[in-house]
VMD Tcl script that draws the C-alpha trace (Angstrom):
set ca {
  {42.30 -13.55 -10.18}
  {40.33 -16.16 -11.62}
  {37.97 -15.79 -14.76}
  {35.04 -16.79 -12.50}
  {35.89 -14.27 -9.86}
  {35.95 -11.42 -12.42}
  {32.35 -12.06 -13.59}
  {31.51 -12.15 -9.92}
  {28.23 -14.63 -8.76}
  {24.79 -14.44 -10.10}
  {22.15 -12.44 -7.33}
  {19.88 -14.93 -5.67}
  {16.55 -13.66 -7.12}
  {14.33 -12.34 -3.88}
  {11.42 -14.63 -2.55}
  {9.33 -11.62 -3.36}
  {10.80 -12.51 -7.32}
  {10.08 -16.62 -7.01}
  {7.01 -16.26 -5.97}
  {5.33 -14.01 -8.49}
  {7.00 -15.88 -11.01}
  {5.49 -18.62 -9.57}
  {2.32 -17.14 -10.00}
  {2.79 -15.57 -13.28}
  {3.65 -19.40 -14.16}
  {0.49 -20.51 -13.04}
  {-1.82 -17.79 -15.13}
  {0.44 -18.80 -18.33}
  {-0.01 -22.11 -18.43}
  {-3.62 -21.88 -17.03}
  {-4.12 -19.93 -20.31}
  {-5.96 -17.15 -18.19}
  {-6.43 -13.65 -20.14}
  {-7.53 -10.52 -19.06}
  {-10.69 -10.47 -17.11}
  {-10.54 -13.82 -16.13}
  {-10.66 -14.29 -12.31}
  {-7.95 -16.21 -10.90}
  {-8.74 -19.50 -8.54}
  {-9.81 -18.21 -4.65}
  {-6.57 -18.08 -2.24}
  {-6.69 -20.85 -0.31}
  {-7.44 -23.17 -3.45}
  {-4.31 -21.00 -5.68}
  {-2.10 -21.63 -2.43}
  {-2.35 -25.20 -2.63}
  {-1.85 -25.53 -5.93}
  {1.16 -23.40 -6.06}
  {2.35 -25.31 -3.11}
  {2.52 -21.89 -0.49}
  {1.21 -20.82 2.69}
  {-1.89 -18.25 2.10}
  {-0.16 -15.57 3.77}
  {2.87 -16.33 1.43}
  {0.90 -16.03 -1.65}
  {-1.41 -13.19 -0.12}
  {2.24 -11.26 -0.71}
  {2.63 -12.06 -4.03}
  {-1.09 -11.39 -4.72}
  {0.00 -7.59 -3.44}
  {2.80 -7.32 -5.52}
  {1.05 -8.10 -8.34}
  {-1.81 -5.01 -7.66}
  {0.38 -2.52 -6.63}
  {1.92 -2.71 -10.38}
  {-1.65 -3.00 -11.90}
  {-1.60 -6.49 -13.19}
  {-4.64 -7.77 -11.30}
  {-7.66 -6.26 -9.37}
  {-8.45 -7.34 -5.95}
  {-12.02 -7.17 -5.71}
  {-13.45 -7.80 -1.97}
  {-16.56 -10.78 -2.58}
  {-15.07 -11.82 -5.87}
  {-11.27 -12.42 -5.56}
  {-8.60 -11.29 -7.98}
  {-9.03 -10.76 -11.93}
  {-5.93 -10.42 -14.28}
  {-5.71 -7.10 -15.86}
  {-3.25 -7.81 -18.09}
  {-0.67 -10.51 -18.64}
  {2.84 -9.40 -18.90}
  {5.88 -11.22 -19.25}
  {7.63 -12.11 -16.57}
  {10.97 -9.86 -17.01}
  {8.46 -7.04 -17.26}
  {6.79 -7.67 -14.02}
  {10.18 -8.26 -11.64}
  {11.84 -5.07 -13.34}
  {8.41 -2.94 -12.24}
  {8.93 -4.96 -8.67}
  {12.95 -3.81 -8.09}
  {12.23 0.04 -9.35}
  {9.46 -0.14 -7.28}
  {11.39 -1.15 -4.30}
  {14.22 1.20 -4.97}
  {11.75 4.43 -4.85}
  {10.46 3.16 -1.71}
  {12.32 4.96 0.42}
  {11.90 8.17 -1.54}
  {8.58 7.61 -1.07}
  {8.52 7.36 2.62}
  {10.75 10.23 2.80}
  {8.34 12.55 0.96}
  {5.36 11.63 2.76}
  {7.51 11.88 6.24}
  {8.44 15.25 4.89}
  {4.61 16.62 3.69}
  {2.67 14.67 5.69}
  {3.70 15.47 8.61}
  {3.20 18.99 8.29}
  {0.03 18.48 6.99}
  {-1.35 17.28 9.76}
  {0.21 19.50 12.26}
  {-1.59 22.43 9.91}
  {-5.07 20.71 10.20}
  {-4.81 20.67 13.79}
  {-4.27 24.41 13.81}
  {-6.21 25.30 10.81}
  {-9.25 22.56 10.40}
  {-13.26 23.96 10.61}
  {-15.89 21.72 12.51}
  {-16.89 20.20 8.91}
  {-13.64 19.27 7.95}
  {-13.31 17.63 11.32}
  {-16.43 15.82 10.56}
  {-14.92 14.83 7.06}
  {-11.90 13.36 8.94}
  {-14.08 11.71 11.34}
  {-16.42 10.23 8.40}
  {-13.22 8.76 6.51}
  {-12.50 6.62 9.86}
  {-16.04 5.50 9.59}
  {-15.77 4.52 6.03}
  {-12.50 2.78 7.05}
  {-14.11 0.84 9.91}
  {-16.68 -0.05 8.15}
  {-14.84 -1.88 5.49}
  {-12.68 -3.59 7.69}
  {-15.30 -5.20 9.62}
  {-16.78 -5.95 6.46}
  {-13.40 -8.24 5.25}
  {-11.97 -5.66 3.21}
  {-8.24 -3.72 3.58}
  {-9.82 -0.20 4.23}
  {-8.59 1.44 1.08}
  {-10.89 3.34 0.30}
  {-10.95 5.04 3.40}
  {-7.65 5.24 4.34}
  {-7.53 7.66 1.15}
  {-10.29 9.88 2.28}
  {-9.01 10.40 5.90}
  {-5.54 11.64 4.06}
  {-7.35 13.48 1.58}
  {-9.34 15.28 4.71}
  {-6.12 15.94 6.59}
  {-4.64 17.18 3.52}
  {-8.08 19.66 2.84}
  {-8.36 20.60 6.92}
  {-4.64 22.09 6.62}
  {-5.50 25.06 4.26}
  {-2.32 24.44 2.08}
  {-2.83 24.87 -1.78}
  {1.21 23.67 -2.67}
  {1.43 21.00 -0.04}
  {-1.87 19.71 -1.35}
  {-0.56 20.02 -5.16}
  {2.54 18.11 -3.96}
  {0.46 15.46 -2.58}
  {-1.58 15.39 -5.86}
  {1.85 14.99 -7.79}
  {2.88 11.86 -5.35}
  {-0.31 10.51 -5.07}
  {0.43 7.54 -7.79}
  {3.49 6.54 -5.76}
  {1.54 6.68 -2.38}
  {-1.29 4.71 -3.59}
  {1.23 1.76 -3.99}
  {2.39 2.11 -1.08}
  {-0.85 2.18 0.42}
  {-1.96 -1.06 -1.47}
  {1.59 -2.83 -0.01}
  {1.00 -1.55 3.54}
  {-2.48 -2.74 3.43}
  {-1.93 -6.11 2.35}
  {0.49 -7.18 5.46}
  {-1.81 -9.30 7.83}
  {-3.12 -7.51 10.78}
  {-2.23 -4.09 9.18}
  {-5.89 -2.59 8.45}
  {-6.31 -2.54 12.11}
  {-3.27 -0.94 12.92}
  {-3.72 1.62 10.48}
  {-7.38 2.78 11.46}
  {-6.03 2.95 14.77}
  {-3.32 5.15 14.05}
  {-5.40 7.15 12.35}
  {-7.47 7.70 15.46}
  {-4.64 8.91 17.04}
  {-3.99 12.07 14.24}
  {-7.73 12.22 14.26}
  {-8.08 13.11 18.16}
  {-4.90 15.65 18.17}
  {-6.10 17.29 15.17}
  {-9.28 17.47 17.09}
  {-7.75 18.80 20.42}
  {-5.93 21.41 17.96}
  {-2.92 20.20 19.25}
  {-0.51 20.42 16.22}
  {2.87 19.10 17.80}
  {0.92 15.52 18.64}
  {-0.79 15.65 15.18}
  {2.40 15.89 13.57}
  {4.01 13.22 16.19}
  {1.03 10.76 15.32}
  {1.42 11.19 11.59}
  {5.17 10.67 11.97}
  {4.49 7.16 13.54}
  {1.76 6.04 11.62}
  {4.14 6.75 8.11}
  {6.62 4.67 9.97}
  {4.07 1.84 10.50}
  {2.61 1.88 7.17}
  {6.36 2.01 5.94}
  {6.66 -1.46 7.47}
  {6.15 -4.15 4.66}
  {7.35 -7.57 4.32}
  {6.49 -7.74 0.73}
  {9.96 -6.39 -0.98}
  {12.23 -7.49 1.98}
}
mol new
graphics top color blue
foreach p $ca { graphics top sphere $p radius 0.5 }
foreach p [lrange $ca 0 end-1] q [lrange $ca 1 end] { graphics top cylinder $p $q radius 0.2 }
display resetview
């Protein structure tokens, strides 16, 4: 075996890593610091020579890691300026744990939906519907619906009346938030997610545990399909 073969090939950086590296390079060259606002998406995409849709994926990746805070109406605000190596390491760790997060959600939230259909009160059904209204209003306003999405899943959890499962959801809440931001950053995903929420709510309203569980499983499959880390 030749010496070069023994060393093996250097892996080519994934597309999202290249995009994030490019974006962080811009932040460095522009000397942006914490609290500074990044240029508007259209302008930034032109400066970097990428499509706006592609840029959004890089911004979502940085938001997942807490590097930026994307504020509706204001844009992306820099929270801190990390090294490129630190960000790439964080993204790879996130990518590696994503399947396990999906697995945990499929195990816990599917059961919660079924229990909610069997145990929910009228007041808890109203809370679920109110969360749907919040998400719909956010999306209509051009936002991603992050708050309404979180409120919906919290309302379903509360309606299940299972203290242990609720504790497990609290334990994985931060990791679920990563996947929530990632998923709702996909083009057209907020509307799709809201529609699948409505199907879950309808099954809970009908006290149909099996339908609620199946609808939740389909929802988790939907929101787990992301292009960011492929």
